[in-house]
N, C-alpha and C positions, 0 to 999 in steps of 0.2 A: 601487350597486354591483350587483346579478345581471347590467344590462346592460351595464355595461363590463367583467365577468368573459365574458360569453361572447364578445360583441366580441373581447375578445384572445385566446378558445377559436378564435374562427373567423379572425382573421388568423394566428393559429401554423399551425391546418389549410390553410390555402389558400400557407402559406409551405410546409410540407411536402412536399403537393402538387408546388408547384411546383420541391422538390428532386428528387423525385422522376421527374417528368418531363421535367425536364432531365441526367437519369443523374447526380446528385449525392451519391447514397449508394451510391455505386459506387465503391471506391477504385480502381481502374482508370484512373478520369475523372482523380483527382488527377497518377495517376503518370503518364497520356499525357501531361497538361500541363506536365510537370516535367524532361520527357523529350527534349530537344530537340534531344540529336542524334538521336535515333530516328524512333520512328513517334509525332512530335509531335500530339497532340489539344488544338484549341483551346478544344473547346465550353468548357470552365471559363473562358476570358478571355470568351469571349461571355454567359455567365452575369451573372460580375461586372458587365460591359461595363450588360447590359441593368439591373441593378441600382443602379447610379450612373444610368443614366439617369431611371428610376423616382424616386430620391431628387429631382436636380438638378431633374426637374417639378414637385415637389411638394411642398417644403423651403419656396417662398418660399409657396404657399397657404396650408399648414399653417401655416406662422407668422407671419401676418399675420393669424388669425381672433380673436375676441377672447380666446378660451379653447377648449381642448380640447372633444371631444364628451363624453369620460365623466371628467375630473379637471377640478379646479380653476383649472389654470395647467399654461402649457407650462415644461419642463423642459430647456434649454438650455445644456450648460458654455458658464463662461465663456472659457475658453479652453483652449489646447493647452500642455501644460508639458513637452518632452523631458527626461528625466532618467535616470537608470542603469538603477534597476529597469523602468522601462516600455522603454528598449531592451533588456534581457535580457526582460523578459518577452515581447517581441515575440519574439525570435529564440526561444526556447524554443516558443513558439506555432506557428514556423514548422516548425519541424525536428521538432516533434513531427505537423502538419501534413504533413509530405511522406513522415514515416516512418511514420504509420498511416494514412495517405492520408482522414483525416476530418479535418474542423472540426466543433467541437462541433454546431451544429445539426443537418451531416448521419448527425452521431454517432447522437444521440437519433434521429431520423427512422428510421433504417435498423436501430436495437435494435427500433424496434418495429415496425420488419415482421422480426424476428427474423434478420435478417443474424449468422453467425455471429463476423466479425471485429469487429462492432461491442459486440459482448458483453465483447470482451479491451479493446476501446479506452477505449468511456464509464468502467467502472470506474478504467480506469489515470486517464483526465480530471479524473475527481474525486476523485482519492488528490492528483491535482496541485493539485488545487485546494483543497485542503482543507491539505497540506504548505506551501504558500504561505499561506495566511490564519494558519496556527498556527506554523510556522515562519519562513522566510523573510522573513516581515513585523513580528516579533518580530526578527528577526536584522538584519533592516537598520534598525528602531529606529519603522516605521511600523505606524500604529495597527491593529487586528486588527478587523475590519468588523464590527458588532452591528444585529441589527436594527435600532435605534432609528439607529444612525448611517445607516445605508441609509435609514430613512424621511428621517431630515433632507435626503440630497442630493437625494431626489427631492422634498421639497418636502412631506413627508405630516406629520413630524415637528415 
């Protein structure tokens, strides 16, 4: 258990360091990437391409292992259902990303680094998550995630 937590912490630390090294904790990078008519900055595309390339190289070796290193089994979604909540959620995420200049990961790293803008974005992001879980999910007739439901999805429950 402690080894798995340590491994997760180290992976998060490497991710955070990569975000900082790539400049992804700077909202100006996101704005520059979205500014197609001005001084377009392709560095975000390079970071995303690197992530996709890493995933493409490691997906098969990871999935063909008998079991993960620190979990009893691999948990992979069975399929992707494109529905209205997913599309609306993706649109809200994209608008928030463009307006705030942060994805959730870089926002948390920037907050940890003391960036003032992240001190506004992170609470707004958390409020949006809470709003979704408590209000939108109920309004759409979706189940509100519980710790037990999350454990079942992960295969722990």
